[in-house]
N, C-alpha and C positions, 0 to 999 in steps of 0.2 A: 140370526143364524138360520131360522126357518125359511126365510126368503131365499137364501143361498141354497138351502136344501132342495127347494122346489125347482130352482134353476138347474141344479145338479140332476134332479129327477128327469127333467126334459132331456138333458144330455145322455142319460142312461138309455132312455127310449130311442133317441136318435141313433145311438151306436148299435142298438139291437136291430133296428130296422135297416141300417145302412150296411153293417158288416156281419150281422147274424150272431153276434156274441161279443163278449168282452165287457159290455156295459153292465150286465147283471152282477159282475164281480165288484162293482162300485156300490151296489145297493146297500149292503150291510154297513160299510164305513160311513155312508151318507146318513143312514138311520141312527147310527151310534154317535157320531161326532157332530152332526148338524141338527138332528132332532132329539138327541139326548135319550135314545131308547136303549135299554139293556141289551147287551150283545146276544144273549140267549134268545130273547124275544125278537130281536132284529132278524135272526135267521128265519123265524116264522113269518114275519112281515115280508121279508124279501121274497120268499117263495110265492106269496100271493101276488105281490107287485109284478114280479118277473113273469109269473104264469099268465096272468090276465093280459098284461101288455104284449106278451109274445103271441097270444091268440089273436089280438087285434092286428099285430104286425104280419101274421102269417096269412091273413085273408087275401091280401093282394097277390101273394105268391100262389095260393090255391087257385085264384081266379085266372092267373096266367100259366097254370099247370107247371109250376116250378117247385113241386113237392113230390118227393119219391116216397110213396106210402110203404113200399116194401122195405126200404131202409128204416123208416120210422118204426116199423114192427121189429126189425132186426135189432135196432138199438134200444127201442122203447121197452120191450118186455123185460129184459134183464135189468135195465136201469130202474124201472118201476118197482120190481121186486126188491132190489137193493135199497132204494130210497125208503120204501115202506118199513123194511126191517130196521134201517138206521134210525128213522124218526120215532118209530114205535117202541123199539127195544134198546138200542145202543145209546142214543143221546140221553135218555132219562137216567142212565147209569152213571153219567159223569157227575162227580160230586161238586158241590159249590166251591170247596177248597181242595186243590190237588196235592200240592206239597210246598214246602218253604225252604228257601236257600238263604241262610243268614236272615236279613230283615225283609227279604223280598219273597212275597207269597204269590204263587201261581194260582189264580182263581179260574173258575170255569170260563168267565168272560174273557180274561186275558188269554187263556188257552185257545179259545175259538178264534179270537182276533189274530193271534200269532199264526195259527193254521191258515187263516184267511190271507195274511200278509205273504206267506210262502207261496200260496196259490197265485196271488197277484204277480209275484216275481216270475213264476213259471209262465203264467199267461203272457206277461210282457215280453218274455224271451221269444215265445212263439209268434208274437205279433211283429216284433222288431226284426227278427232274422228274415233274410230274403230267401224265397223259394220260388221255383218255376211252377206255374199252374197252367195246365192246358185244358182247353174246353173240349172234352171228348165225350162221346156217348157213354152211358153207364154200361159196363160189360156185365155178363152173367157172373154172379158172385161165386167164387170157389169156396170149397168147404173150409179151408184154412182161413180165408178172409172172413167168412161168416163167424167162425169161432173167435177170431181176434176182435172183430167188431162187437160181438156179444160180450166178450170180456171187458172191452173198453166201456161198454154200456153199464156193466155192473160197477166198475170203478167210478164212473160218472155219477151213478145213482148214490153211491156211498158218500161222495164228496158233496153232492147236492143236498143230501139229507143232513149231513153234518154241519155245513156252513151256510146253506141257503143260496148258493150260487147256481146259476143255470147251467154253466159248463160249456158254453158255446166255444170257448177257446180250445176245448178238447174235441168237441164234435166236428167243427169245421175242418181241421187238419186231417182227422180220421176219414171223413167223407171224401175229401179231395184226394188225399195221398193214398189211402188204403183202398177205397172203393171206387176211385176214379170218377167221382161225381162232378159234373160241371159246377163252377163256382156259384152261379145264381141259384141252381137247384140245391146246392149244399146249404146256402143261407136260408132258403125257404124251409127245407127239411129240418134244419137245426132249430128254427123257431118253433116248429110243431113238437119236436122232441122236448125242447125246453119247457114249453107250456104244459105238456102232459106230466113231465117229471115234477115240475114245481107245484102244480095244483094238487096232484096226488100226495106229494109230500106235505103240503099245507093242511089238507083235510085229514090226513092220517094222524096229525098231532095237534090240531087246532084247540082241543079242549085242555091242553096242558099249559097254555099261555093266555093271560088276560089281554084281549085285543082292544085297542083304542080305534074303533072302526071309523070314526070321523077322519082321523089322521091317515089311517091306512087307505081309505077310499080316495081321499084327496090326492095323496101321493101317487096312487095307482092311476088316477085320471090324468094327472100331469104327465106321467110316464107314457100313457097311451097316446097322448097328443104328440109326444116326442117320437114314438115309434112309427106313427103314421107319417110324420114329417120325414123320418129316416127312410121309410119305404119309398116315398115319393122321390127323395134325393137319390136313392140307389139307381133310379132310371137315368139320371144325368151324371152321377159321380161314381167313379170306380172306387168302391170301398177298400179295395186292396191297397190303394195308394195312401189311404189315410191310416191304415193299421199301424205302421211304424210310429207315427206321431202319437196315436192313442196308446201304443205300447209303452213309450217313454213316460207318458203321464201315469199309467198304471204302475210302472216300476217305481217312480218317485213316491206314489201313494203307499205302496207296499213297504218301502224303506221307512217312510214317515210313521206308519203304524208300529213297526218293530221298535223304532227309537222311542216313540211316545209311551208304549206299553211297558217297555223294560226300564227306561231311564227316568220317566216322569210320573 
């Protein structure tokens, strides 16, 4: 199963480099079902893997001046505050056993995986649906757009802190549709935001989980290889055309997690 896990880790990196998001939402299921890691610990591992690999993927975008630092700050500050509060204070409050319905007990692991499955289904919808994207210059941000973007950053930080997902499926549509960011700039900017959020989330709670560093670093290295490949492929392949296919895959994975955790 570990070999399949490493193959999946490459695909996670490729998706991050190619379409700027979506792949990170597969990291926790891969860690849980293919590497046998506890769901709570998997959220911590995921933050490190996604954070480091996103840094590697963002380098080529920085080099080609495809990162909007103003948007990074606009999204980043609220999300960083939110993710820190979630990892440091809210997540530790979730008990090991939440409640029981008949013979079925909702544990913390099941709770986190079910939240993850719902996010996967939402992410898949955003990838599958068709929308028109125009390559326009970034306009001056209005006050309302600033507030909305900051609000989305806060929500993104909470979700990232809770389940360890980078949140690219939320960032890309917000940057393109709300802030009218060109697609390639949105991808590069998304990778920078994801890396900041994920690594700050990881280091804010790293002491609360026992880390198997050999496994974590090996999976991260494989994901970095994938994201470098994805960044190179993005020069030749339109990531938007691949999104619906990837969306259907994520949808099937989300449904699988729900069925597995509730009925098996």
